[in-house]
Backbone of each chain as ProteinMPNN parsed JSONL, in Angstrom:
{"seq_chain_A": "MRPLLHPSIADITLAGILHALSDPIRAAIFAEIAGAACFQTCSAFASIGDRAIPKSSLSQHFSVLREAGLIRSERHGVELRNTSRCAEVNDLFPGLIPAILSAHAQDAQRR", "coords_chain_A": {"N_chain_A": [[130.452, 88.808, 130.31], [129.41, 91.174, 127.758], [125.622, 91.723, 127.654], [123.746, 91.747, 124.602], [122.442, 94.306, 122.975], [119.242, 94.975, 121.932], [116.962, 97.397, 120.197], [113.679, 97.934, 121.08], [111.001, 98.025, 119.182], [109.728, 100.531, 119.549], [111.815, 102.173, 120.05], [112.927, 102.405, 117.812], [114.398, 104.412, 115.709], [113.995, 106.814, 112.743], [116.112, 108.262, 112.684], [118.295, 106.957, 113.348], [118.14, 105.048, 112.039], [119.085, 105.585, 109.682], [121.503, 107.151, 110.131], [123.005, 104.885, 110.876], [122.948, 103.628, 108.388], [124.509, 105.576, 106.641], [127.133, 104.953, 106.514], [129.341, 104.09, 104.021], [130.475, 100.652, 104.432], [128.917, 99.733, 106.308], [126.56, 100.013, 105.238], [127.043, 97.999, 102.915], [127.36, 95.55, 104.911], [124.941, 95.613, 105.897], [122.91, 95.637, 103.835], [124.131, 92.585, 102.367], [123.318, 91.113, 104.76], [120.608, 91.455, 104.916], [119.789, 90.332, 102.31], [120.379, 87.82, 102.479], [119.363, 84.211, 103.023], [119.937, 83.185, 105.34], [121.199, 83.014, 108.501], [123.798, 85.43, 109.239], [127.698, 85.005, 110.02], [129.537, 86.976, 111.622], [132.556, 87.171, 111.195], [131.936, 86.591, 108.392], [132.209, 88.669, 106.953], [135.091, 90.071, 106.409], [136.293, 91.131, 104.798], [135.158, 93.326, 102.783], [134.416, 93.657, 99.394], [136.785, 94.547, 97.691], [138.217, 95.185, 99.91], [139.761, 94.862, 102.836], [138.402, 94.247, 106.496], [139.11, 95.397, 109.556], [138.682, 93.522, 112.525], [138.072, 94.681, 114.976], [136.803, 97.296, 113.958], [134.881, 96.156, 112.454], [133.269, 94.707, 114.708], [132.141, 97.036, 115.675], [130.425, 98.133, 113.824], [128.872, 95.884, 113.252], [127.487, 97.107, 115.773], [126.424, 99.028, 115.814], [124.747, 98.716, 113.735], [123.058, 97.052, 115.272], [121.851, 98.254, 116.927], [120.631, 100.076, 115.942], [118.404, 98.883, 115.291], [118.172, 97.301, 113.105], [119.406, 94.913, 112.705], [119.596, 91.169, 114.336], [121.536, 89.56, 116.568], [123.059, 86.586, 117.425], [124.492, 84.669, 120.093], [126.624, 82.245, 119.649], [128.5, 80.033, 120.756], [131.641, 80.785, 119.791], [130.705, 82.282, 117.896], [128.938, 85.019, 116.685], [125.652, 85.114, 115.453], [124.088, 86.556, 112.707], [120.784, 88.152, 111.906], [118.577, 89.739, 109.669], [116.608, 92.597, 110.631], [114.754, 93.394, 108.873], [111.596, 92.639, 108.486], [110.384, 93.808, 110.454], [111.126, 96.215, 111.081], [109.997, 97.09, 108.327], [107.417, 96.965, 108.895], [107.261, 99.379, 110.731], [108.118, 101.525, 108.971], [106.844, 101.694, 106.129], [108.53, 100.633, 102.906], [111.034, 101.468, 103.132], [113.362, 100.263, 103.635], [113.4, 98.309, 101.755], [113.777, 100.938, 99.669], [116.333, 101.891, 100.049], [118.155, 99.635, 99.979], [117.803, 99.498, 97.461], [118.384, 101.97, 96.22], [121.241, 101.608, 97.274], [122.291, 99.396, 95.822], [122.127, 100.581, 93.463], [124.206, 102.885, 93.757], [126.418, 101.412, 94.207], [126.938, 99.977, 91.913], [127.569, 102.398, 90.63], [129.899, 103.105, 90.822]], "CA_chain_A": [[130.071, 89.134, 128.626], [128.349, 92.289, 127.569], [124.892, 91.423, 127.036], [123.508, 92.252, 123.425], [121.565, 95.68, 122.885], [118.493, 95.227, 120.598], [115.769, 98.262, 120.752], [112.52, 97.719, 120.799], [110.055, 98.718, 117.983], [108.834, 101.687, 119.805], [112.735, 102.738, 120.351], [113.533, 102.802, 116.656], [114.141, 105.638, 114.884], [114.538, 107.164, 111.403], [117.92, 109.024, 112.342], [118.929, 105.765, 113.767], [118.32, 103.853, 110.883], [119.437, 106.393, 108.486], [123.166, 107.093, 110.735], [123.762, 103.482, 110.67], [123.258, 103.056, 106.875], [124.972, 106.326, 105.982], [128.421, 104.485, 106.474], [128.802, 102.74, 103.007], [130.515, 99.65, 104.66], [127.696, 99.568, 106.912], [125.085, 99.938, 104.254], [126.849, 97.182, 102.568], [127.398, 94.593, 105.129], [123.51, 95.544, 106.243], [122.706, 94.57, 102.48], [124.334, 91.347, 102.599], [122.577, 90.489, 105.743], [119.123, 91.636, 104.374], [119.936, 89.411, 101.378], [120.904, 86.388, 103.102], [118.494, 83.115, 103.193], [120.228, 82.364, 107.082], [122.38, 83.656, 109.651], [125.211, 85.419, 108.74], [128.294, 85.568, 111.097], [130.623, 88.423, 111.425], [133.61, 86.888, 110.361], [132.026, 86.103, 106.951], [132.759, 90.077, 106.52], [136.243, 90.444, 107.319], [136.648, 91.92, 103.454], [133.841, 93.719, 101.751], [134.797, 93.494, 97.76], [138.797, 94.0, 98.019], [138.64, 95.778, 100.928], [139.736, 94.083, 104.255], [137.915, 95.558, 107.487], [139.768, 94.953, 110.871], [137.675, 92.712, 113.697], [137.564, 95.769, 116.008], [135.717, 98.047, 113.02], [133.685, 94.916, 111.906], [132.197, 94.722, 115.808], [131.879, 97.995, 116.104], [129.793, 98.347, 112.718], [127.659, 95.611, 113.893], [126.759, 96.857, 117.652], [125.564, 99.805, 115.295], [123.253, 98.214, 113.062], [121.919, 96.376, 116.182], [121.303, 99.485, 117.801], [119.8, 101.356, 115.097], [117.09, 98.138, 115.158], [118.486, 97.075, 111.877], [119.801, 93.515, 112.906], [119.345, 91.143, 115.324], [122.424, 89.141, 116.644], [122.715, 85.796, 118.508], [125.675, 84.301, 120.335], [126.586, 80.79, 119.562], [129.881, 80.231, 121.3], [132.524, 82.55, 119.918], [130.699, 83.208, 116.799], [127.602, 86.022, 116.431], [124.658, 85.14, 114.047], [123.222, 88.131, 112.573], [120.003, 88.245, 110.76], [118.032, 91.339, 109.363], [115.247, 92.896, 111.003], [113.793, 94.072, 107.758], [110.09, 92.512, 108.435], [110.049, 94.386, 111.462], [110.846, 97.903, 110.065], [109.137, 97.334, 107.192], [105.894, 97.755, 109.741], [106.981, 100.702, 110.815], [108.35, 102.283, 107.732], [106.922, 101.097, 105.07], [109.25, 101.127, 101.924], [112.103, 102.664, 103.619], [114.597, 99.978, 103.637], [113.972, 98.746, 100.377], [114.086, 102.095, 98.492], [117.559, 102.262, 100.746], [118.619, 98.733, 99.738], [118.144, 99.655, 96.124], [119.791, 102.931, 96.005], [122.616, 101.306, 97.727], [123.17, 98.765, 94.652], [122.734, 101.74, 92.397], [125.561, 103.312, 94.087], [127.669, 100.502, 94.27], [127.397, 99.94, 90.476], [128.569, 103.708, 89.683], [131.356, 103.472, 91.732]], "C_chain_A": [[129.295, 90.128, 128.574], [127.325, 91.62, 126.623], [124.746, 92.321, 125.456], [122.032, 93.076, 123.303], [120.371, 95.231, 121.922], [116.944, 96.242, 120.907], [114.904, 97.408, 120.422], [111.928, 98.209, 119.659], [110.119, 100.462, 118.273], [110.402, 102.794, 119.988], [113.482, 103.043, 118.671], [113.223, 103.687, 115.973], [114.739, 106.126, 113.059], [116.312, 107.826, 111.183], [118.502, 108.433, 112.656], [119.685, 104.865, 112.7], [118.994, 104.626, 109.551], [120.998, 106.921, 109.106], [123.346, 105.756, 110.133], [123.973, 103.387, 109.212], [124.098, 104.417, 106.259], [126.793, 106.144, 105.602], [128.147, 103.323, 105.224], [129.237, 101.178, 103.49], [129.472, 98.955, 105.504], [126.478, 98.667, 106.219], [125.444, 98.545, 103.399], [126.971, 95.746, 103.619], [125.583, 94.344, 105.571], [122.933, 94.624, 104.609], [122.728, 93.154, 102.372], [123.419, 90.63, 103.071], [120.778, 89.981, 105.395], [118.639, 90.759, 103.466], [120.055, 88.104, 101.396], [119.636, 85.616, 103.327], [118.698, 82.866, 104.477], [120.823, 83.263, 107.272], [123.708, 84.044, 108.497], [126.024, 86.004, 110.156], [129.068, 86.445, 110.765], [131.715, 88.48, 110.82], [133.65, 86.821, 108.772], [132.319, 87.706, 106.493], [134.063, 90.765, 106.621], [136.608, 91.064, 106.061], [135.5, 92.186, 102.981], [134.371, 94.471, 100.568], [136.002, 93.367, 97.928], [139.237, 94.984, 99.258], [138.929, 95.077, 102.606], [139.55, 95.136, 105.591], [138.627, 94.903, 109.055], [138.855, 94.501, 112.077], [137.305, 93.646, 114.414], [136.619, 96.868, 115.163], [134.569, 96.98, 112.929], [132.18, 94.677, 113.473], [131.83, 95.672, 115.43], [130.67, 98.565, 114.864], [128.664, 97.34, 112.903], [126.755, 95.856, 114.89], [125.743, 98.078, 116.439], [124.579, 99.81, 114.368], [122.344, 97.472, 114.162], [121.246, 97.6, 117.155], [120.492, 100.156, 117.605], [118.283, 100.245, 115.22], [117.288, 97.251, 113.887], [118.825, 95.381, 111.686], [119.564, 92.92, 113.927], [120.753, 90.303, 115.772], [122.308, 88.157, 117.879], [124.24, 85.093, 118.406], [125.359, 82.942, 120.094], [128.036, 80.22, 119.575], [130.979, 81.204, 121.071], [131.951, 82.769, 118.649], [129.219, 84.038, 117.27], [126.836, 86.038, 115.25], [123.937, 86.046, 113.917], [121.967, 87.749, 111.617], [119.715, 89.557, 110.72], [116.9, 91.285, 110.284], [113.958, 93.433, 110.171], [111.923, 93.66, 107.977], [109.484, 94.001, 109.653], [109.81, 96.23, 111.402], [110.522, 98.345, 108.995], [107.748, 97.901, 107.651], [106.031, 98.83, 110.228], [107.228, 101.713, 109.948], [108.06, 101.627, 106.705], [107.656, 101.115, 104.033], [110.556, 102.209, 101.922], [113.505, 101.735, 103.51], [114.6, 99.316, 102.543], [114.107, 99.76, 99.553], [115.731, 102.292, 98.906], [118.28, 100.98, 100.028], [118.715, 98.649, 98.033], [119.015, 100.514, 95.677], [121.478, 102.155, 96.604], [123.457, 100.165, 96.276], [123.179, 99.481, 93.748], [123.682, 102.376, 92.671], [126.482, 102.435, 93.755], [128.095, 100.079, 92.808], [127.813, 101.042, 89.948], [129.371, 103.869, 89.89], [132.434, 102.31, 90.923]], "O_chain_A": [[128.35, 90.104, 129.362], [127.534, 91.146, 125.507], [125.435, 93.302, 125.177], [120.895, 92.637, 123.475], [120.841, 95.128, 120.789], [116.04, 95.884, 121.662], [115.058, 96.402, 119.73], [112.647, 99.033, 119.094], [110.442, 101.356, 117.491], [110.247, 104.013, 120.054], [114.429, 103.808, 118.487], [112.084, 103.923, 115.571], [115.734, 105.719, 112.46], [117.169, 107.878, 110.3], [119.668, 108.81, 112.539], [120.779, 104.341, 112.49], [119.329, 104.021, 108.532], [121.763, 107.088, 108.156], [123.794, 105.585, 108.999], [125.088, 103.088, 108.785], [124.386, 104.189, 105.084], [127.498, 106.801, 104.837], [127.412, 102.337, 105.171], [128.484, 100.31, 103.048], [129.216, 97.756, 105.393], [125.872, 97.606, 106.365], [124.474, 97.852, 103.091], [126.623, 94.726, 103.025], [125.032, 93.243, 105.577], [122.677, 93.435, 104.415], [121.7, 92.482, 102.291], [122.755, 89.786, 102.469], [120.092, 88.964, 105.502], [117.484, 90.334, 103.501], [119.857, 87.348, 100.445], [118.726, 86.272, 103.834], [117.756, 82.303, 105.035], [121.056, 84.218, 106.53], [124.272, 83.473, 107.563], [125.637, 86.817, 110.995], [129.294, 86.704, 109.582], [132.061, 89.394, 110.07], [134.625, 86.908, 108.025], [132.767, 87.748, 105.347], [134.115, 91.963, 106.9], [137.574, 91.788, 106.304], [134.744, 91.248, 102.728], [134.72, 95.65, 100.626], [136.486, 92.29, 98.276], [140.368, 95.421, 99.468], [137.978, 94.92, 103.372], [140.096, 96.216, 105.815], [138.388, 93.735, 109.362], [138.239, 95.44, 112.583], [136.098, 93.647, 114.656], [135.648, 97.301, 115.783], [133.441, 97.157, 113.388], [130.955, 94.563, 113.426], [130.94, 95.497, 114.598], [130.036, 99.559, 115.214], [127.518, 97.765, 112.752], [125.677, 95.292, 115.081], [124.529, 97.932, 116.294], [123.727, 100.681, 114.195], [121.134, 97.307, 114.01], [120.271, 97.592, 117.907], [119.734, 100.765, 118.36], [117.173, 100.778, 115.234], [116.406, 96.412, 113.701], [118.527, 94.741, 110.677], [119.243, 93.675, 114.845], [121.425, 90.52, 114.763], [121.788, 88.442, 118.958], [124.957, 84.933, 117.419], [124.244, 82.44, 120.231], [128.655, 79.981, 118.538], [131.268, 82.154, 121.799], [132.645, 83.553, 118.002], [128.522, 83.588, 118.18], [127.101, 86.694, 114.243], [123.163, 86.447, 114.786], [122.178, 87.068, 110.614], [120.26, 90.431, 111.394], [116.331, 90.262, 110.665], [112.809, 93.742, 110.484], [111.088, 94.472, 107.58], [108.548, 94.798, 109.593], [108.9, 97.041, 111.572], [110.602, 99.5, 108.579], [107.102, 98.827, 107.162], [105.011, 99.517, 110.296], [106.628, 102.78, 110.08], [108.934, 100.904, 106.226], [107.594, 102.333, 103.862], [110.923, 103.161, 101.233], [114.595, 102.281, 103.332], [115.67, 99.423, 101.944], [114.658, 99.452, 98.496], [116.418, 102.862, 98.059], [119.208, 101.392, 99.331], [119.501, 97.921, 97.427], [120.035, 100.292, 95.024], [122.6, 102.381, 96.15], [124.628, 100.141, 95.896], [124.114, 99.34, 92.96], [124.336, 102.609, 91.655], [127.376, 102.752, 92.97], [129.263, 99.865, 92.484], [128.415, 100.978, 88.876], [129.991, 104.776, 89.335], [133.614, 102.223, 91.262]]}, "seq_chain_B": "MRPLLHPSIADITLAGILHALSDPIRAAIFAEIAGAACFQTCSAFASIGDRAIPKSSLSQHFSVLREAGLIRSERHGVELRNTSRCAEVNDLFPGLIPAILSAHAQDAQRR", "coords_chain_B": {"N_chain_B": [[132.884, 136.647, 99.852], [131.547, 133.336, 100.126], [131.353, 131.265, 97.917], [128.69, 129.125, 96.695], [128.19, 125.399, 96.767], [127.188, 123.046, 95.047], [126.958, 119.973, 94.489], [127.821, 118.094, 91.649], [125.287, 115.94, 89.648], [126.716, 113.292, 89.321], [128.485, 113.085, 91.67], [126.587, 113.089, 93.718], [126.158, 110.942, 96.581], [124.759, 107.921, 97.948], [125.545, 107.393, 100.709], [126.276, 110.243, 101.679], [123.695, 111.476, 101.126], [122.137, 110.107, 103.274], [123.73, 110.436, 105.38], [123.224, 113.489, 105.882], [120.074, 113.292, 106.048], [120.362, 111.876, 108.258], [119.963, 113.235, 110.65], [117.782, 115.007, 112.942], [116.418, 117.365, 112.772], [117.594, 118.533, 110.539], [116.162, 116.923, 108.512], [113.855, 117.377, 109.113], [113.991, 120.424, 108.306], [114.557, 119.636, 105.34], [112.047, 118.28, 104.816], [110.527, 119.93, 104.44], [111.239, 121.878, 102.886], [111.253, 120.486, 100.549], [108.253, 120.052, 100.18], [106.872, 122.395, 99.681], [106.028, 124.819, 97.537], [107.238, 126.788, 96.295], [110.355, 128.536, 96.74], [112.1, 128.129, 99.972], [113.085, 130.703, 102.376], [116.207, 130.818, 104.765], [115.805, 132.061, 106.804], [112.953, 131.31, 107.256], [113.534, 129.425, 108.653], [114.019, 129.218, 111.585], [112.72, 128.351, 113.955], [111.623, 124.872, 114.485], [109.172, 123.177, 114.698], [108.441, 123.599, 118.048], [110.811, 124.404, 118.665], [113.697, 126.518, 118.975], [116.232, 127.298, 116.383], [118.987, 128.257, 116.573], [121.085, 130.497, 114.408], [123.543, 130.257, 113.729], [123.635, 127.372, 113.52], [121.584, 126.496, 111.496], [122.675, 127.33, 109.649], [124.499, 125.816, 109.122], [123.307, 123.651, 109.175], [121.899, 124.091, 106.64], [124.285, 123.96, 105.191], [125.01, 121.531, 104.795], [123.026, 120.106, 103.686], [122.928, 121.017, 101.429], [125.349, 120.847, 100.413], [125.011, 117.531, 100.221], [123.441, 117.395, 97.924], [120.926, 117.874, 97.851], [119.886, 119.957, 98.368], [118.856, 123.05, 96.422], [120.39, 126.269, 96.969], [120.135, 129.362, 96.17], [121.531, 133.159, 95.955], [120.041, 135.838, 97.432], [120.27, 139.468, 97.285], [120.552, 139.873, 100.84], [119.559, 136.953, 101.588], [119.246, 133.697, 101.415], [117.478, 131.767, 99.028], [115.917, 128.206, 98.852], [115.585, 125.751, 97.392], [114.383, 122.321, 96.619], [116.27, 119.191, 95.256], [114.571, 117.114, 94.442], [113.633, 115.973, 92.349], [115.991, 115.95, 90.645], [117.106, 114.094, 92.695], [115.771, 111.944, 92.085], [115.57, 110.763, 89.843], [118.501, 109.327, 90.158], [118.518, 107.971, 92.565], [115.466, 105.93, 92.446], [112.441, 106.316, 93.91], [113.946, 106.73, 96.656], [113.876, 109.15, 98.409], [111.485, 109.801, 98.328], [110.602, 107.584, 99.777], [112.067, 108.006, 102.218], [110.786, 110.486, 103.172], [108.381, 109.917, 103.53], [108.685, 107.719, 106.011], [110.001, 109.653, 107.743], [107.239, 111.437, 107.766], [106.247, 109.728, 109.45], [107.642, 108.802, 111.681], [107.609, 111.588, 113.042], [104.808, 111.457, 113.634], [104.884, 109.735, 115.839], [106.377, 111.043, 118.128]], "CA_chain_B": [[131.491, 135.723, 100.132], [131.996, 132.211, 99.676], [130.77, 131.142, 96.812], [127.893, 127.713, 97.789], [128.688, 124.383, 96.495], [126.318, 122.248, 94.821], [127.536, 118.681, 93.415], [126.674, 117.18, 90.085], [124.886, 114.41, 89.805], [127.899, 112.096, 89.631], [129.026, 113.505, 93.185], [125.635, 113.054, 94.858], [126.312, 109.808, 97.011], [123.812, 107.441, 99.141], [126.096, 107.938, 102.042], [126.123, 111.58, 101.653], [122.162, 111.551, 101.206], [121.384, 109.149, 104.945], [124.077, 111.082, 106.513], [122.11, 114.543, 105.661], [118.597, 112.931, 106.684], [119.946, 111.229, 109.986], [119.706, 114.531, 111.651], [116.238, 115.122, 112.778], [116.403, 119.03, 112.504], [118.252, 118.295, 109.047], [114.943, 115.987, 108.033], [112.792, 118.257, 109.005], [114.135, 121.608, 107.204], [114.182, 119.055, 104.401], [111.101, 117.47, 104.226], [109.72, 121.147, 104.588], [111.706, 122.61, 101.516], [110.671, 119.279, 99.264], [106.701, 119.927, 100.463], [106.895, 123.534, 99.786], [105.786, 124.656, 96.108], [108.051, 127.347, 96.265], [111.624, 128.741, 97.55], [112.275, 128.756, 101.244], [114.262, 131.299, 103.087], [116.67, 130.002, 105.591], [115.17, 132.583, 108.085], [112.041, 130.673, 107.567], [113.264, 127.699, 109.561], [114.236, 129.926, 112.697], [112.297, 127.52, 114.692], [111.513, 123.978, 114.434], [108.1, 122.692, 116.003], [108.5, 124.521, 119.137], [112.32, 124.69, 118.948], [114.421, 127.615, 118.124], [117.23, 127.036, 116.054], [120.332, 129.214, 116.181], [121.155, 131.246, 113.107], [124.87, 129.365, 113.157], [123.346, 125.879, 113.443], [120.582, 126.934, 110.794], [123.387, 127.747, 108.397], [125.485, 124.548, 108.968], [122.078, 122.238, 108.196], [121.849, 124.241, 104.878], [125.381, 123.802, 104.102], [124.888, 120.036, 104.921], [121.571, 119.506, 102.785], [123.159, 121.248, 99.808], [126.454, 119.473, 100.222], [124.553, 116.33, 99.95], [123.003, 117.312, 96.926], [119.559, 117.403, 98.264], [118.797, 121.248, 98.115], [120.019, 123.834, 96.167], [120.595, 127.585, 97.241], [120.408, 130.877, 95.947], [121.84, 133.864, 97.176], [119.167, 137.139, 96.539], [120.227, 140.221, 98.529], [120.833, 139.104, 101.846], [118.599, 136.139, 101.77], [119.335, 132.486, 100.718], [116.116, 131.212, 98.661], [116.608, 126.944, 99.058], [114.619, 124.741, 96.576], [114.767, 120.62, 96.288], [116.393, 119.138, 94.213], [114.2, 115.751, 94.49], [113.538, 115.214, 90.973], [117.335, 115.095, 90.208], [117.833, 112.728, 93.059], [114.969, 110.849, 92.479], [116.664, 110.207, 88.575], [119.311, 108.818, 90.487], [117.962, 106.54, 93.442], [114.451, 106.212, 92.619], [111.623, 105.915, 95.156], [113.98, 106.525, 97.923], [113.536, 110.187, 98.929], [109.831, 109.737, 98.569], [110.518, 106.599, 101.516], [112.543, 108.842, 103.595], [109.849, 111.561, 103.871], [107.338, 109.293, 104.086], [109.226, 107.696, 107.187], [109.917, 110.996, 108.7], [106.151, 112.01, 108.579], [105.493, 108.785, 110.956], [108.47, 109.478, 112.503], [107.417, 112.994, 113.823], [103.869, 111.304, 114.635], [105.151, 109.074, 116.738], [106.811, 111.367, 118.944]], "C_chain_B": [[132.083, 134.624, 99.318], [131.108, 131.309, 98.314], [130.157, 129.464, 97.36], [127.921, 126.876, 96.771], [127.611, 123.466, 96.195], [126.828, 121.14, 93.911], [126.864, 118.49, 92.691], [126.384, 116.192, 90.437], [125.816, 112.763, 90.388], [128.558, 111.984, 91.042], [128.087, 113.171, 94.362], [126.1, 111.352, 95.177], [124.683, 109.319, 98.133], [124.387, 108.263, 100.103], [125.669, 109.158, 102.034], [124.61, 111.919, 102.027], [121.93, 111.179, 102.778], [122.182, 110.238, 105.506], [123.442, 112.592, 106.984], [121.063, 114.606, 106.298], [118.649, 112.543, 107.625], [119.736, 112.207, 110.952], [118.386, 115.098, 111.481], [115.977, 116.379, 112.093], [116.279, 118.94, 110.87], [116.915, 118.079, 108.203], [113.939, 116.9, 107.933], [112.801, 119.545, 108.448], [113.725, 120.937, 105.827], [113.016, 118.627, 103.803], [109.816, 119.067, 103.877], [109.567, 122.116, 102.853], [111.126, 121.522, 100.492], [108.965, 119.055, 99.186], [106.534, 121.458, 99.695], [106.733, 123.601, 98.243], [106.625, 125.8, 95.978], [109.15, 128.099, 97.104], [111.478, 128.902, 98.888], [113.488, 129.947, 101.923], [114.963, 130.578, 104.225], [116.082, 130.449, 106.682], [113.866, 131.915, 108.399], [111.948, 129.779, 108.502], [114.024, 127.947, 111.014], [113.675, 128.751, 114.109], [111.346, 126.155, 114.297], [110.474, 123.269, 114.847], [108.0, 123.879, 116.805], [109.624, 124.765, 119.934], [113.152, 125.36, 118.149], [115.77, 127.285, 117.752], [118.341, 128.014, 115.878], [120.59, 129.88, 114.62], [122.731, 130.063, 112.469], [124.172, 127.947, 112.83], [122.378, 125.509, 112.501], [121.816, 126.927, 109.547], [124.332, 126.878, 107.681], [124.392, 123.525, 108.755], [122.187, 122.505, 106.88], [122.786, 123.569, 104.208], [125.227, 122.055, 103.893], [123.941, 119.129, 104.067], [122.518, 119.972, 101.347], [124.357, 120.563, 99.429], [125.865, 118.115, 99.785], [123.76, 116.104, 98.736], [121.37, 117.253, 96.621], [118.542, 118.95, 98.275], [119.423, 122.123, 96.613], [119.77, 125.389, 96.381], [120.965, 128.751, 96.202], [120.493, 132.333, 96.253], [120.771, 135.173, 96.403], [119.229, 138.2, 97.846], [121.031, 139.497, 99.886], [120.443, 137.546, 102.437], [119.252, 134.61, 101.114], [118.031, 131.834, 100.531], [116.669, 129.362, 98.244], [115.028, 126.36, 98.463], [114.805, 123.239, 96.87], [115.312, 120.375, 95.236], [116.345, 117.055, 94.274], [113.868, 115.178, 92.996], [114.884, 114.938, 90.169], [117.824, 113.678, 90.768], [117.021, 111.743, 92.947], [115.229, 109.968, 90.949], [117.504, 109.29, 89.203], [119.132, 107.476, 91.427], [116.228, 106.776, 93.224], [113.711, 105.738, 93.443], [112.367, 106.21, 96.77], [113.731, 107.789, 98.709], [112.03, 110.174, 98.95], [109.712, 108.756, 100.049], [111.028, 107.437, 102.176], [111.885, 109.731, 104.093], [108.958, 111.085, 104.333], [107.684, 108.808, 105.64], [109.411, 108.617, 107.839], [108.481, 111.695, 108.892], [105.863, 110.641, 109.625], [106.265, 108.809, 111.585], [107.978, 110.341, 113.827], [105.877, 112.62, 114.565], [104.092, 110.443, 115.498], [105.501, 109.443, 117.86], [105.797, 112.655, 119.772]], "O_chain_B": [[132.785, 134.703, 98.309], [129.968, 130.871, 98.468], [130.785, 128.728, 98.121], [127.691, 127.405, 95.683], [127.029, 123.039, 97.192], [127.091, 121.35, 92.727], [125.636, 118.571, 92.697], [126.913, 115.502, 91.31], [125.701, 111.834, 91.187], [129.074, 110.951, 91.468], [128.421, 113.004, 95.535], [126.352, 110.588, 94.246], [123.898, 110.03, 98.761], [124.048, 109.409, 100.396], [124.509, 109.277, 102.426], [124.321, 112.532, 103.055], [121.507, 112.09, 103.491], [121.544, 111.076, 106.143], [123.202, 112.864, 108.16], [120.796, 115.553, 107.038], [117.636, 112.508, 108.324], [119.32, 111.91, 112.072], [117.88, 115.535, 110.448], [115.405, 116.456, 111.006], [115.304, 119.168, 110.153], [116.579, 118.888, 107.339], [113.282, 117.181, 106.931], [111.713, 119.96, 108.05], [112.799, 121.41, 105.167], [112.849, 118.561, 102.585], [108.726, 119.122, 103.306], [108.697, 122.618, 102.142], [110.469, 121.977, 99.555], [108.409, 118.234, 98.457], [105.659, 121.31, 98.842], [107.175, 122.664, 97.578], [106.849, 125.674, 94.775], [108.821, 128.301, 98.273], [110.723, 129.819, 99.209], [114.701, 129.781, 101.8], [114.309, 129.658, 104.716], [115.761, 129.659, 107.57], [113.52, 131.849, 109.578], [110.955, 129.345, 109.085], [114.582, 126.998, 111.564], [114.384, 128.509, 115.086], [110.267, 126.427, 113.769], [110.898, 122.42, 115.632], [107.579, 124.962, 116.402], [109.73, 125.112, 121.111], [113.411, 125.079, 116.979], [116.545, 126.981, 118.658], [118.431, 128.541, 114.77], [119.937, 129.345, 113.725], [122.92, 129.434, 111.427], [124.294, 127.534, 111.676], [122.126, 124.305, 112.452], [121.534, 126.363, 108.49], [124.807, 126.891, 106.545], [124.682, 122.522, 108.104], [122.461, 121.67, 106.018], [122.655, 122.876, 103.198], [125.363, 121.515, 102.795], [124.004, 117.924, 103.823], [122.689, 119.22, 100.387], [124.484, 119.86, 98.426], [126.434, 117.62, 98.812], [123.389, 114.977, 98.408], [120.754, 116.815, 95.649], [117.327, 119.147, 98.23], [120.357, 121.705, 95.928], [118.732, 125.762, 95.833], [122.024, 128.871, 95.585], [119.516, 132.809, 96.831], [120.719, 135.409, 95.196], [118.662, 138.082, 98.932], [121.97, 138.706, 99.8], [120.901, 137.06, 103.47], [119.829, 134.794, 100.042], [117.417, 131.372, 101.492], [117.625, 129.181, 97.49], [113.878, 126.478, 98.884], [115.754, 123.116, 97.645], [115.09, 121.052, 94.231], [117.199, 116.171, 94.217], [113.896, 113.984, 92.696], [115.014, 114.063, 89.313], [118.4, 112.722, 90.248], [117.259, 110.681, 93.524], [115.11, 108.744, 90.892], [117.277, 108.158, 88.776], [119.47, 106.323, 91.161], [115.705, 107.733, 93.795], [114.076, 104.666, 93.926], [111.756, 106.039, 97.825], [113.317, 107.546, 99.843], [111.513, 110.732, 99.918], [109.044, 109.005, 101.052], [110.244, 107.8, 103.053], [112.067, 110.034, 105.273], [108.492, 111.483, 105.401], [107.073, 109.386, 106.538], [108.84, 108.48, 108.921], [108.308, 112.418, 109.873], [105.155, 110.829, 110.614], [105.767, 108.867, 112.709], [107.934, 110.052, 115.022], [105.555, 113.118, 115.643], [103.086, 110.363, 116.203], [105.248, 108.705, 118.812], [106.192, 113.175, 120.815]]}, "name": "protein", "num_of_chains": 2, "seq": "MRPLLHPSIADITLAGILHALSDPIRAAIFAEIAGAACFQTCSAFASIGDRAIPKSSLSQHFSVLREAGLIRSERHGVELRNTSRCAEVNDLFPGLIPAILSAHAQDAQRRMRPLLHPSIADITLAGILHALSDPIRAAIFAEIAGAACFQTCSAFASIGDRAIPKSSLSQHFSVLREAGLIRSERHGVELRNTSRCAEVNDLFPGLIPAILSAHAQDAQRR"}
């Protein structure tokens, strides 16, 4: 089984974060994880709004979010439990994630 | 001569902005334009830091920034004069651009 890769804080870049969140589906997944009080499994995102997301794309989206340093995933049996790394990223780039999440909420409202 | 395309506010999206700024060179160009008191010509960016940027890449970078709604370009003879659209984008997504520019400054300091 492939190990799950989580970058250390020193390896988290602005470019990686912006790239990861420049996809509307990934931004929606991340907003959900960041706003959740407890871990979120990948299968909770089989649909975003009224759009079904194939399992393979979902797995790719989670890996981009993880490799950007935005989420932490842990394997529990067959499921992957995801939590946000907002606190760590906020130490690195204060205010960035809240500003993007708030823009995401506004962007979603307009559509 | 191809017309310069500037999206209307209604067509500016978070995804487009994050994609445009997810490239470190484009983020550096945009930070420079956003921080400048007057227009910046494209040729002012023939190098970013100590890195030379080919004219063709530069032109592509400016077009991505323009199409994301981040800058406004005007032709004056053979030169293109660029100004930021920060004020308009800030009305749309309050705080987003300042947060990204401040993260960009921090990111640049770490490298």
